C-alpha positions as CSV (number, residue, x, y, z in Angstrom):
1,A,-3.4,8.1,-26.2
2,I,-3.8,4.6,-27.5
3,L,-1.9,5.4,-30.7
4,T,1.0,6.8,-28.7
5,Q,1.3,3.5,-26.8
6,N,2.1,1.7,-30.0
7,K,5.7,2.0,-31.2
8,E,4.6,1.9,-34.9
9,T,2.2,4.8,-34.6
10,K,3.7,6.9,-31.8
11,L,6.2,8.6,-34.0
12,A,3.5,9.6,-36.5
13,V,1.4,11.1,-33.7
14,V,4.2,13.0,-32.0
15,S,5.5,14.4,-35.3
16,S,2.1,15.4,-36.7
17,E,1.1,19.1,-37.2
18,Q,-1.6,18.7,-34.6
19,S,0.7,17.4,-31.9
20,F,1.2,20.7,-30.1
21,G,-2.5,21.3,-30.1
22,C,-2.9,17.9,-28.5
23,L,-0.2,18.8,-26.0
24,T,-1.9,22.1,-25.1
25,T,-5.3,20.5,-24.6
26,S,-3.9,17.6,-22.6
27,A,-2.0,20.0,-20.4
28,C,-5.1,22.2,-19.9
29,I,-7.2,19.1,-18.9
30,V,-4.6,18.0,-16.3
31,S,-4.1,21.5,-15.0
32,A,-7.9,22.1,-14.8
33,R,-8.5,18.9,-12.9
34,A,-5.6,19.7,-10.5
35,K,-7.1,23.1,-9.8
36,V,-10.6,21.7,-9.2
37,L,-9.2,19.1,-6.7
38,S,-7.0,21.6,-4.9
39,Q,-9.8,24.2,-4.6
40,K,-12.2,21.6,-3.1
41,S,-9.5,20.4,-0.8
42,E,-8.8,23.9,0.4
43,A,-12.5,24.6,0.8
44,I,-12.9,21.5,3.0
45,K,-9.9,22.5,5.2
46,K,-11.1,26.1,5.6
47,D,-14.7,25.0,6.5
48,V,-13.6,22.4,9.0
49,A,-11.1,24.9,10.6
50,S,-13.9,27.5,10.8
51,V,-16.2,25.0,12.5
52,V,-13.5,24.1,15.1
53,E,-12.4,27.7,15.6
54,Q,-15.9,29.1,16.2
55,G,-17.3,26.1,18.0
56,W,-20.7,26.2,16.3
57,T,-22.7,23.6,18.1
58,P,-25.9,23.7,15.9
59,I,-24.1,23.3,12.6
60,N,-21.1,21.1,13.4
61,E,-22.8,17.9,12.2
62,T,-24.4,19.5,9.2
63,L,-21.2,21.2,8.0
64,I,-18.9,18.3,8.6
65,N,-21.3,15.9,6.9
66,S,-21.4,18.2,3.9
67,V,-17.6,18.4,3.9
68,E,-17.2,14.6,4.1
69,A,-19.7,14.2,1.2
70,D,-17.7,16.7,-0.9
71,A,-14.5,14.8,-0.2
72,S,-16.3,11.6,-1.3
73,V,-17.5,13.1,-4.5
74,S,-14.4,15.0,-5.4
75,T,-12.3,11.8,-5.2
76,G,-14.8,9.6,-7.1
77,S,-15.7,7.4,-4.1
78,G,-19.4,7.9,-3.6
79,P,-22.3,7.7,-6.0
80,T,-22.2,9.9,-9.1
81,P,-25.0,12.5,-9.1
82,T,-27.8,11.9,-11.5
83,A,-30.0,14.4,-13.2
84,E,-32.7,13.7,-10.6
85,N,-30.6,14.4,-7.6
86,A,-28.1,16.9,-9.0
87,N,-29.9,19.9,-7.4
88,T,-30.7,18.1,-4.2
89,H,-27.1,17.6,-3.0
90,L,-24.9,20.6,-3.6
91,Q,-21.2,20.3,-2.9
92,L,-18.5,22.8,-2.2
93,G,-17.0,23.8,-5.5
94,D,-20.2,23.2,-7.6
95,L,-21.0,25.8,-10.3
96,V,-24.5,27.2,-9.6
97,I,-26.9,29.9,-10.7
98,V,-28.6,32.2,-8.2
99,D,-31.9,33.3,-9.9
100,S,-33.9,36.1,-8.4
101,N,-36.9,34.8,-10.3
102,L,-36.9,31.5,-8.4
103,P,-39.4,31.1,-5.6
104,P,-38.4,33.3,-2.7
105,S,-37.1,31.8,0.5
106,S,-38.9,32.4,3.7
107,N,-36.2,34.4,5.5
108,P,-33.9,35.8,3.0
109,P,-32.3,39.1,2.5
110,S,-32.1,39.0,-1.3
111,P,-28.7,37.9,-2.5
112,L,-28.4,40.8,-4.9
113,K,-28.8,44.5,-4.6
114,S,-32.3,45.7,-4.3
115,G,-34.0,46.4,-7.6
116,T,-32.1,43.8,-9.6
117,N,-33.9,41.0,-11.5
118,I,-31.0,39.0,-13.0
119,A,-29.4,35.6,-12.5
120,V,-25.8,35.4,-11.3
121,E,-23.4,32.5,-11.4
122,G,-20.8,31.4,-9.0
123,I,-19.1,28.6,-7.1
124,V,-20.5,27.1,-3.9
125,A,-18.1,28.2,-1.1
126,H,-20.2,27.6,2.0
127,L,-22.9,25.2,3.0
128,G,-24.9,25.2,6.2
129,A,-25.9,27.5,9.0
130,V,-24.8,31.1,9.4
131,K,-24.6,33.5,12.4
132,F,-26.6,36.4,10.8
133,A,-29.9,34.4,10.2
134,R,-31.7,31.3,11.2
135,G,-31.8,28.0,9.3
136,D,-29.1,25.6,8.2
137,D,-29.9,25.7,4.4
138,W,-27.8,28.7,3.6
139,I,-25.5,28.7,0.6
140,G,-22.5,31.0,0.3
141,I,-21.4,31.7,-3.3
142,R,-18.3,33.1,-4.7
143,L,-19.3,34.9,-7.9
144,T,-17.6,34.2,-11.2
145,G,-17.5,35.4,-14.8
146,S,-19.7,38.3,-15.7
147,S,-21.3,38.2,-12.2
148,V,-18.2,39.4,-10.5
149,G,-18.9,42.6,-8.6
150,L,-22.6,42.0,-8.3
151,G,-22.4,40.6,-4.8
152,R,-22.9,42.0,-1.3
153,N,-19.8,41.0,0.7
154,N,-16.3,39.5,0.6
155,G,-17.3,36.2,2.2
156,S,-17.7,37.7,5.7
157,V,-20.9,39.0,7.3
158,K,-21.1,41.0,10.5
159,G,-17.5,40.2,11.4
160,V,-17.8,36.4,10.8
161,H,-15.7,34.9,8.0
162,Y,-17.2,32.1,6.0
163,F,-15.1,31.9,2.8
164,D,-12.6,34.0,0.8
165,C,-13.4,36.2,-2.2
166,G,-13.0,39.7,-3.4
167,D,-15.1,42.7,-2.3
168,K,-18.7,42.5,-3.7
169,N,-18.0,39.0,-5.0
170,G,-19.8,37.0,-2.3
171,V,-23.5,36.4,-1.7
172,F,-25.6,34.3,0.7
173,T,-29.0,32.9,-0.2
174,K,-31.3,30.1,0.7
175,R,-31.0,26.7,-0.9
176,N,-34.2,27.0,-2.9
177,N,-32.9,30.1,-4.7
178,V,-30.0,28.1,-6.2
179,K,-29.8,25.6,-8.9
180,R,-26.7,23.7,-10.2
181,Q,-25.4,24.8,-13.6
182,E,-25.3,21.7,-15.8
183,R,-22.5,20.9,-18.2
184,E,-24.6,21.8,-21.3
185,E,-25.2,25.3,-19.9
186,V,-21.5,25.7,-19.2
187,V,-20.5,24.8,-22.8
188,E,-23.2,27.1,-24.2
189,S,-22.1,30.1,-22.0
190,E,-18.5,29.7,-23.0
191,E,-19.0,29.5,-26.8
192,K,-18.9,33.3,-27.2
193,K,-15.8,33.5,-25.0
194,E,-14.0,30.9,-27.0
195,S,-14.6,32.8,-30.2
196,E,-13.1,35.9,-28.5
197,V,-10.0,33.9,-27.6
198,Q,-9.6,32.9,-31.3
199,V,-9.5,36.6,-32.3
200,V,-6.9,37.2,-29.6
201,E,-4.8,34.4,-31.0
202,I,-4.6,36.0,-34.4
203,A,-3.8,39.4,-33.1
204,T,-1.1,38.4,-30.6
205,E,2.4,36.9,-30.8
206,E,2.5,33.1,-30.8
207,H,3.8,32.5,-27.2
208,N,1.4,35.0,-25.7
209,S,-1.6,33.7,-27.6
210,M,-0.8,30.2,-26.5
211,S,-0.7,31.3,-22.9
212,L,-4.1,33.0,-23.3
213,V,-5.6,30.0,-25.0
214,E,-4.3,27.7,-22.2
215,T,-5.8,30.0,-19.5
216,R,-9.2,30.1,-21.2
217,Q,-9.2,26.4,-21.9
218,E,-8.3,25.7,-18.3
219,Q,-11.3,27.8,-17.2
220,L,-13.6,25.9,-19.5
221,W,-12.2,22.5,-18.6
222,G,-12.3,23.4,-14.9
223,R,-16.1,24.0,-15.2
224,L,-16.7,20.8,-17.1
225,L,-14.6,18.7,-14.8
226,S,-16.2,20.2,-11.7
227,T,-19.2,17.9,-12.3
228,D,-17.2,15.0,-13.8
229,Y,-16.3,12.3,-11.3
230,D,-14.4,9.9,-13.6
231,F,-10.6,10.4,-14.0
232,A,-10.4,8.5,-17.4
233,L,-9.9,11.7,-19.4
234,E,-7.1,13.0,-17.1
235,R,-5.4,9.6,-17.2
236,D,-5.4,9.6,-21.0
237,S,-4.2,13.2,-21.0
238,L,-1.3,12.3,-18.7
239,S,-0.5,9.3,-20.8
240,L,-0.3,11.6,-23.9
241,L,1.9,14.1,-22.0
242,L,4.3,11.2,-21.1
243,S,4.5,10.2,-24.7
244,F,5.0,13.7,-25.9
245,S,7.8,14.2,-23.3
246,S,10.0,11.8,-25.4
247,S,10.2,14.6,-28.0
248,K,12.5,17.5,-27.0
249,P,10.4,20.3,-28.4
250,H,7.3,19.0,-26.8
251,R,9.1,18.3,-23.5
252,D,10.7,21.8,-23.4
253,A,7.3,23.3,-23.9
254,L,5.8,21.2,-21.2
255,M,8.6,21.7,-18.6
256,N,8.2,25.5,-19.1
257,T,4.4,25.4,-18.4
258,D,4.2,26.4,-14.8
259,A,0.4,25.9,-14.5
260,V,0.8,22.2,-15.4
261,I,3.8,21.7,-13.1
262,N,2.2,23.5,-10.1
263,G,-1.2,21.7,-10.7
264,M,0.4,18.3,-10.7
265,I,2.4,19.2,-7.5
266,D,-0.8,20.3,-5.8
267,V,-2.6,17.0,-6.7
268,I,0.3,14.8,-5.7
269,Q,0.2,16.3,-2.2
270,L,-3.5,15.3,-1.6
271,H,-4.2,12.1,0.2
272,S,-7.0,9.8,-1.1
273,P,-7.0,6.3,-2.4
274,D,-9.3,7.3,-5.2
275,L,-6.7,9.8,-6.6
276,A,-3.9,7.3,-6.5
277,D,-3.8,6.3,-10.2
278,F,-4.0,10.0,-11.2
279,Q,-1.3,10.9,-8.7
280,C,1.0,8.1,-9.9
281,H,0.7,9.3,-13.5
282,A,1.4,12.9,-12.5
283,L,4.4,12.0,-10.4
284,G,5.7,9.7,-13.2
285,L,5.6,12.7,-15.5
286,L,7.5,14.9,-13.1
287,V,10.1,12.2,-12.5
288,S,10.6,11.9,-16.3
289,F,11.5,15.6,-16.2
290,T,14.4,14.9,-13.8
291,L,16.2,13.1,-16.7
292,H,16.3,16.2,-18.8
293,L,17.3,19.0,-16.4
294,H,20.0,21.5,-17.2
295,K,20.1,23.2,-13.9
296,P,18.9,22.7,-10.3
297,D,15.2,22.7,-9.7
298,V,14.4,23.5,-6.1
299,K,10.7,23.0,-6.6
300,L,11.1,19.6,-8.1
301,T,13.6,18.5,-5.4
302,E,11.2,19.7,-2.7
303,I,8.2,17.8,-4.0
304,L,10.2,14.6,-4.4
305,C,11.5,14.8,-0.8
306,S,8.1,15.7,0.5
307,V,6.5,12.7,-1.2
308,V,9.0,10.4,0.5
309,E,8.5,12.0,3.9
310,S,4.7,12.1,3.8
311,R,4.1,8.7,2.1
312,T,6.5,7.1,4.6
313,R,4.1,8.3,7.3
314,V,1.2,6.9,5.4
315,L,2.9,3.4,5.3
316,Q,3.4,3.7,9.1
317,I,-0.3,4.4,10.0
318,S,-2.5,3.1,7.2
319,R,-4.2,-0.3,7.0
320,D,-5.9,0.3,3.7
321,N,-4.3,-2.2,1.3
322,R,-5.3,-0.1,-1.8
323,L,-3.8,3.0,-0.3
324,L,-0.6,1.1,0.8
325,H,-0.1,-0.2,-2.7
326,S,-0.4,3.2,-4.4
327,T,1.7,4.7,-1.7
328,K,4.6,2.3,-2.4
329,E,4.3,3.0,-6.2
330,M,4.6,6.7,-5.5
331,L,7.6,6.2,-3.1
332,A,9.4,4.1,-5.8
333,L,8.9,6.9,-8.3
334,A,10.0,9.7,-5.9
335,V,13.2,7.9,-4.9
336,S,14.0,7.3,-8.5
337,G,13.6,11.0,-9.2
338,M,15.8,11.9,-6.2
339,E,18.5,9.5,-7.6
340,N,18.4,11.2,-11.0
341,M,18.9,14.6,-9.3
342,F,21.3,13.7,-6.6
343,C,24.7,14.0,-8.1
344,S,24.3,17.1,-10.3
345,F,21.3,19.1,-9.1
346,M,21.2,18.9,-5.3
347,D,23.1,21.1,-2.9
348,A,24.7,19.7,0.3
349,D,21.6,20.2,2.4
350,E,19.3,18.6,-0.1
351,K,21.6,15.6,-0.4
352,L,21.7,15.2,3.3
353,R,17.9,15.5,3.6
354,S,17.2,13.1,0.8
355,M,19.6,10.5,2.1
356,Q,18.2,10.7,5.6
357,I,14.5,10.3,4.6
358,A,15.4,7.5,2.3
359,S,17.2,5.6,5.1
360,D,14.2,6.1,7.4
361,L,12.0,4.6,4.7
362,F,14.4,1.6,4.2
363,V,14.6,1.0,8.0
364,F,10.8,1.0,8.3
365,L,10.2,-1.3,5.3
366,A,12.9,-3.8,6.2
367,D,12.0,-4.0,9.9
368,S,8.3,-4.3,9.3
369,L,8.8,-7.2,7.0
370,F,11.4,-8.9,9.1
371,K,9.7,-8.5,12.5
372,G,6.1,-8.8,11.2
373,P,4.1,-12.0,10.7
374,K,5.2,-14.6,8.1
375,S,2.1,-13.8,6.1
376,R,3.5,-10.3,5.4
377,R,6.7,-11.8,3.9
378,L,4.7,-14.3,1.9
379,A,2.7,-11.4,0.5
380,A,5.7,-9.3,-0.5
381,S,5.2,-8.1,-4.0
382,K,7.0,-6.7,-7.1
383,T,6.2,-3.2,-5.9
384,D,8.1,-3.9,-2.6
385,G,11.1,-5.2,-4.6
386,V,11.1,-2.1,-6.8
387,I,11.2,0.2,-3.7
388,F,14.1,-1.8,-2.2
389,Y,15.9,-1.7,-5.5
390,R,15.5,2.1,-5.8
391,L,16.5,2.7,-2.2
392,S,19.5,0.5,-2.2
393,S,20.7,2.0,-5.5
394,F,20.3,5.4,-4.0
395,F,22.4,4.5,-1.0
396,V,25.3,3.5,-3.2
397,L,25.6,7.1,-4.2
398,S,26.6,8.0,-0.6
399,L,29.8,5.9,-0.8
400,G,31.8,8.6,-2.4
401,L,30.8,11.3,0.1
402,E,32.1,10.7,3.6
403,S,29.7,13.3,5.2
404,L,26.7,11.6,3.6
405,R,27.8,8.1,4.4
406,A,28.2,9.1,8.0
407,S,24.7,10.6,8.1
408,I,23.0,7.3,7.4
409,L,25.6,5.0,9.0
410,S,23.7,4.1,12.2
411,I,23.2,1.0,14.2
412,K,19.6,1.0,13.2
413,F,20.3,1.3,9.4
414,V,23.1,-1.3,9.4
415,S,20.9,-3.7,11.4
416,S,18.1,-3.2,8.9
417,S,20.5,-3.9,6.0
418,I,21.5,-7.2,7.6
419,R,17.8,-8.1,8.0
420,F,17.1,-7.4,4.4
421,I,20.0,-9.6,3.2
422,M,18.7,-12.4,5.4
423,M,15.2,-12.1,4.0
424,A,16.3,-11.9,0.3
425,A,19.1,-14.6,0.6
426,G,16.8,-17.4,-0.6
427,L,17.1,-19.8,2.3
428,V,13.7,-21.4,2.4
429,S,14.3,-23.0,5.8
430,F,14.6,-19.6,7.5
431,D,11.4,-18.1,8.9
432,C,12.4,-14.7,7.6
433,H,12.6,-15.9,4.0
434,I,10.8,-13.9,1.3
435,P,9.9,-16.1,-1.7
436,I,11.3,-14.4,-4.8
437,T,10.0,-15.3,-8.2
438,E,10.4,-13.8,-11.6
439,S,6.7,-13.0,-11.8
440,E,6.9,-11.0,-8.6
441,G,9.8,-8.9,-9.6
442,G,12.7,-11.2,-8.8
443,E,15.1,-9.1,-10.7
444,Y,14.4,-6.1,-8.5
445,W,14.8,-8.1,-5.3
446,N,18.1,-9.6,-6.5
447,S,19.4,-6.2,-7.6
448,A,18.5,-4.7,-4.3
449,L,20.3,-7.6,-2.6
450,S,23.4,-6.9,-4.7
451,H,23.4,-3.2,-3.8
452,C,22.9,-3.9,-0.1
453,L,25.8,-6.4,-0.1
454,F,28.0,-3.9,-1.9
455,W,27.1,-1.0,0.3
456,L,27.5,-2.9,3.6
457,S,30.8,-4.6,2.4
458,C,32.3,-1.1,1.6
459,N,31.4,0.1,5.0
460,M,32.9,-2.9,6.8
461,V,36.0,-1.0,7.9
462,Q,37.4,-0.2,11.3
463,L,36.5,3.5,10.9
464,S,32.9,2.6,10.5
465,Q,33.0,0.4,13.6
466,D,34.6,3.3,15.5
467,Y,31.8,5.6,14.4
468,L,29.1,3.1,15.3
469,G,30.7,2.4,18.7
470,T,30.3,-1.3,18.3
471,S,31.6,-4.2,16.1
472,Y,29.9,-5.7,13.1
473,D,30.1,-9.1,14.9
474,A,28.0,-7.6,17.7
475,L,25.5,-6.1,15.3
476,V,25.0,-9.4,13.4
477,A,24.6,-11.3,16.7
478,D,21.8,-8.8,17.8
479,V,19.9,-9.4,14.5
480,E,20.3,-13.2,14.3
481,S,17.6,-15.4,15.7
482,S,20.1,-18.2,15.9
483,P,24.0,-18.3,15.9
484,R,25.7,-18.1,12.5
485,S,22.4,-17.7,10.6
486,F,23.7,-14.6,8.8
487,L,26.8,-16.4,7.8
488,F,24.7,-19.2,6.4
489,C,22.8,-16.7,4.3
490,L,26.1,-15.2,3.0
491,E,27.5,-18.7,2.2
492,H,24.2,-19.6,0.4
493,I,24.4,-16.4,-1.7
494,A,28.1,-16.9,-2.5
495,D,27.9,-20.6,-3.4
496,K,24.4,-21.6,-4.6
497,K,21.9,-19.0,-5.5
498,F,23.4,-16.2,-7.4
499,G,26.3,-15.3,-9.5
500,D,27.9,-12.0,-10.5
501,T,27.8,-9.1,-8.1
502,S,25.7,-10.8,-5.4
503,S,28.0,-13.7,-4.9
504,I,31.1,-11.4,-5.1
505,G,29.6,-9.1,-2.5
506,A,28.8,-12.0,-0.2
507,K,32.3,-13.4,-0.5
508,Q,33.8,-10.0,0.3
509,M,31.6,-9.7,3.4
510,L,32.5,-13.2,4.6
511,A,36.2,-12.4,4.3
512,K,35.8,-9.1,6.2
513,L,33.8,-10.7,9.0
514,E,36.4,-13.4,9.3
515,L,39.1,-10.8,9.6
516,F,37.2,-8.8,12.2
517,A,36.6,-11.9,14.2
518,G,40.3,-12.6,14.3
519,T,41.2,-9.2,15.7
């Protein structure tokens, strides 16, 4: 990963004979981690839903605490288990061994069929009390590998559903019959399977064997990563994939690997500050694919729009600064991807949806800065500037399509555009002023200002006023804290602060406002 970040060594790495092997391994690591996170998230949702649905008074606290603990560990926020406490605190999704030779529990039906004396392995799928026996130290296990078919149920006992699995693939046992399977044991148990995969590779056509290897590698990495709470390996893998995506053969192979695409989409849709860096890398890789599409991609369009919708809601309700920062980074990436796909790969409905959700985001960001405390404007960052730049650039695309322009041309949106222009104009004497410096992304703020001036100037026509049901003079007056303050901002942009497109846009707007004032 380090070598690919250096221009002098990147080409050698990407063109090496081992590059496709690195690509496959990196893809498997990313896909495996995505599956681990998604499975744990689904397990948490199902268990919480089961608690709420059945109204179990005795186990509510126990189960919810275990779910919260699992969420903490799965996202890397809580203490990393040590060798001493690894078997004390089991979590949903842990790989475990159920050993009939372990000390028997006090109340147990044996987890296996009578007469058996073997250990089975599986994944923890339920923690806590059950309806069929007393005690709150029951473990429900979904059997895996060679243990499949040795269970006693399908995750349901006496009509009560605890978790999902196939018939005879589920068992329940007491806590002291279970021990966590450590990483070394996983590697050892997989060595024979890996050798079998190598034989399959030789005997099968290349593309089929690659698929089998990826599947087996994903299973192995999934087991290893289920007890790994550091995302460094996944971040390096995503970095490698981004570097390899600059090569057409590698990029084509990657874009056609559904497991990786689906895995990244699943992870991107999770919400946790501890996953933010991993999610940003994953979204960045998906956005890079939008530059190389040859046909519409409904799945990619949907995830980009969903990110904008869901992360806008996060901005509206969250007060966690770390989560807010990562959310803004993801929003900037998603809007960039929508812009790449807008003209050639979105149908009319997708264009309308993407433009509407982008305008909602812009209105919220601009109004929260303008109407919020001065400290919020002083703290405006480069990330904020990047989002405004991406959004304003996206809105320019609507100018050639009357139906789309009308869909976002509202009093609320025009008012927010006026507010943004006033904040970014550079008039220090105004309370709404946002200090823009080169170190804090001044080029993005200035570009966003140019786009806003251009978009608003193009829409300053009588038809737009008729559609809005009011005049631009009236809209400006509603936004201004004092008379002529918006005109002062435009004059400052035109005469003193900027050149090129910003000053030209400000001059055009001044001329149009003067014409409207005289009619």
